[in-house]
C-alpha positions as CSV (number, residue, x, y, z in Angstrom):
1,M,-1.2,32.3,-67.4
2,I,2.2,31.5,-66.0
3,R,1.4,33.5,-62.9
4,K,-1.8,31.5,-62.3
5,L,0.1,28.3,-62.9
6,L,2.8,29.2,-60.3
7,V,0.2,30.3,-57.8
8,G,-1.7,27.1,-58.3
9,T,1.4,25.0,-57.9
10,A,2.4,26.9,-54.7
11,V,-1.1,26.4,-53.2
12,G,-1.0,22.7,-54.2
13,L,2.5,22.2,-52.6
14,A,1.3,24.0,-49.5
15,L,-1.8,21.7,-49.2
16,S,0.3,18.5,-49.8
17,T,2.9,19.6,-47.3
18,S,0.2,20.2,-44.5
19,A,-1.5,16.9,-45.4
20,A,1.9,15.0,-45.1
21,A,1.9,15.6,-41.3
22,Q,-0.7,12.8,-40.9
23,V,0.7,9.3,-41.0
24,Q,-1.4,6.2,-41.5
25,W,-0.8,3.0,-39.5
26,S,-1.6,-0.1,-41.4
27,G,-2.5,-1.9,-38.2
28,N,-5.9,-0.2,-37.9
29,G,-6.1,2.2,-40.9
30,H,-6.2,5.2,-38.6
31,Y,-4.2,8.4,-39.2
32,Y,-2.0,10.1,-36.6
33,E,-0.4,13.5,-36.2
34,Y,2.1,14.8,-33.7
35,V,1.5,18.4,-32.6
36,Q,4.7,19.7,-31.2
37,N,3.2,22.9,-29.7
38,A,3.5,22.3,-25.9
39,A,0.1,22.3,-24.2
40,T,-1.4,21.1,-21.0
41,W,-3.5,18.0,-21.2
42,A,-6.8,19.9,-21.1
43,D,-5.7,22.3,-23.9
44,A,-4.4,19.3,-26.0
45,F,-7.6,17.5,-25.5
46,A,-9.7,20.5,-26.6
47,D,-7.5,21.1,-29.7
48,A,-7.4,17.4,-30.7
49,N,-11.1,17.1,-30.6
50,S,-11.5,20.2,-32.7
51,R,-9.4,18.9,-35.6
52,T,-10.6,16.9,-38.7
53,F,-8.7,15.2,-41.4
54,M,-10.3,13.9,-44.6
55,G,-13.7,14.1,-43.0
56,M,-12.5,12.1,-39.9
57,Q,-12.9,13.5,-36.4
58,G,-9.6,14.0,-34.4
59,Y,-9.1,13.1,-30.8
60,L,-6.1,12.5,-28.4
61,A,-4.7,9.1,-29.4
62,T,-6.2,6.0,-27.7
63,I,-3.6,3.3,-27.7
64,T,-4.9,-0.3,-27.7
65,S,-1.9,-2.5,-28.7
66,A,1.8,-2.8,-28.5
67,G,2.1,-2.2,-32.3
68,E,0.1,1.0,-32.1
69,N,2.1,2.1,-29.1
70,S,5.4,1.6,-30.8
71,F,4.2,3.3,-34.0
72,T,2.8,6.4,-32.3
73,A,5.7,6.8,-29.8
74,T,8.5,6.3,-32.4
75,T,7.2,7.1,-35.9
76,V,4.6,9.7,-35.1
77,A,6.0,11.5,-32.0
78,G,9.6,10.8,-32.9
79,G,10.5,9.8,-29.3
80,N,9.2,13.1,-27.9
81,Q,6.9,13.2,-24.9
82,A,3.3,13.5,-26.0
83,W,-0.1,13.4,-24.4
84,L,-2.5,10.5,-25.0
85,G,-6.3,10.5,-24.4
86,G,-6.3,8.6,-21.1
87,S,-7.1,9.8,-17.6
88,D,-8.1,8.7,-14.2
89,D,-9.5,12.1,-13.2
90,G,-12.9,11.7,-11.5
91,N,-12.3,7.9,-11.2
92,A,-10.7,5.9,-8.3
93,V,-6.9,6.4,-8.3
94,N,-5.3,4.4,-11.1
95,S,-8.7,3.5,-12.7
96,W,-7.7,4.6,-16.2
97,T,-10.1,5.1,-19.1
98,W,-10.0,6.7,-22.5
99,R,-11.7,10.1,-22.6
100,N,-12.3,10.5,-26.3
101,G,-12.5,8.7,-29.6
102,P,-14.1,5.3,-30.3
103,E,-12.9,4.0,-26.9
104,T,-14.5,6.8,-24.8
105,G,-15.2,5.5,-21.3
106,Q,-13.4,2.2,-21.8
107,A,-10.8,1.0,-19.3
108,F,-7.4,0.4,-20.8
109,S,-7.0,-3.0,-22.5
110,F,-3.3,-2.3,-23.2
111,T,-0.8,-0.3,-21.1
112,A,2.9,0.6,-21.5
113,W,3.6,2.1,-18.1
114,A,7.2,2.9,-17.2
115,F,8.6,1.1,-14.2
116,G,6.8,2.2,-11.0
117,E,4.1,4.0,-13.0
118,P,1.4,5.1,-12.6
119,N,2.2,6.3,-9.1
120,D,-0.2,9.3,-8.7
121,C,2.7,11.3,-7.2
122,C,2.7,14.4,-5.3
123,G,-1.0,14.8,-4.6
124,G,-2.2,13.4,-8.0
125,E,-1.3,13.0,-11.6
126,N,-4.3,12.4,-13.8
127,Y,-3.2,12.2,-17.4
128,V,-1.1,9.9,-19.7
129,V,2.0,11.0,-21.5
130,T,4.0,8.6,-23.8
131,N,7.8,8.5,-24.2
132,W,8.6,8.9,-20.5
133,G,11.2,6.4,-21.4
134,T,11.4,4.6,-24.8
135,E,7.8,3.9,-25.7
136,T,6.7,3.9,-22.1
137,W,3.9,5.9,-20.3
138,N,3.8,8.1,-17.2
139,D,1.0,9.6,-15.3
140,I,1.5,13.4,-14.9
141,G,-0.2,16.7,-15.1
142,A,-2.9,18.1,-12.9
143,P,-3.6,18.4,-10.0
144,A,0.1,18.0,-8.9
145,F,1.6,19.6,-12.0
146,P,-1.2,21.7,-13.6
147,N,1.1,23.6,-16.0
148,Y,3.0,20.5,-17.3
149,A,3.0,21.0,-21.1
150,V,4.2,18.8,-23.9
151,G,3.2,18.0,-27.5
152,Y,0.4,15.6,-28.3
153,I,-0.7,12.9,-30.6
154,V,-4.0,13.4,-32.6
155,E,-5.6,10.2,-33.9
156,Y,-8.2,10.3,-36.8
157,S,-10.4,7.3,-37.5
158,P,-13.4,6.9,-39.8
159,I,-16.8,6.9,-38.2
160,T,-17.9,3.3,-38.2
161,T,-21.6,2.4,-38.3
162,A,-22.7,-1.0,-37.2
163,V,-23.4,-3.5,-40.0
164,P,-26.5,-5.5,-39.2
165,E,-26.0,-9.2,-38.8
166,P,-27.5,-11.5,-41.5
167,E,-30.2,-12.6,-39.0
168,T,-31.4,-9.0,-38.9
169,Y,-32.0,-8.9,-42.6
170,A,-33.8,-12.3,-42.5
171,M,-36.1,-11.1,-39.7
172,M,-36.7,-7.8,-41.5
173,L,-37.6,-9.7,-44.7
174,A,-39.8,-12.1,-42.9
175,G,-41.6,-9.2,-41.2
176,L,-42.1,-7.4,-44.5
177,G,-43.4,-10.6,-46.0
178,L,-46.0,-11.0,-43.2
179,L,-47.1,-7.4,-43.6
180,G,-47.5,-7.9,-47.4
181,F,-49.4,-11.1,-46.8
182,A,-51.7,-9.4,-44.2
183,A,-52.3,-6.4,-46.6
184,R,-53.2,-8.8,-49.4
185,R,-55.6,-10.8,-47.3
186,R,-57.3,-7.6,-46.1
187,K,-57.6,-6.3,-49.7
188,Q,-59.1,-9.7,-50.7
189,K,-61.7,-9.6,-47.8
190,T,-62.8,-6.0,-48.6
191,A,-63.2,-6.9,-52.3
192,A,-65.5,-9.8,-51.5
């Protein structure tokens, strides 16, 4: 009995320790995790998109505000350089879009580029890393630096489904009412 209790406690502590790695930001309710294993952007992208947390899909972080940028760069990554989910690969130079998450395909609405960045140096830098300086971004990675490897920030957000507008419900109810009325008239005609 005591052995089962100790094993159960050890398992419970191990689970709570692993779950503590994800931190929620109150600004959007999303969870974030810093993975310190150095990886290229492509490897970080694949790993982030394979992760789940509390039923939420993971993806390389997509930063859409100064508050989110500060939180992820400082609190989550601890000031360490980390990949984000943005790229200009396959687009015109410096035409940056998010490559995963809810913002997939969207152009950046917020940026925190370091001075002189993005500069597409040395034959091309296609990926975004944060904390190039304090909370600032840099373009780096392939093709110029294909083996550049740093940690990365995984973001987890709940899947949102669109809530119909009140007019949608009104139209649906009106349509159902008309169908009911037509069915009733047809029933009355066939009974006569």
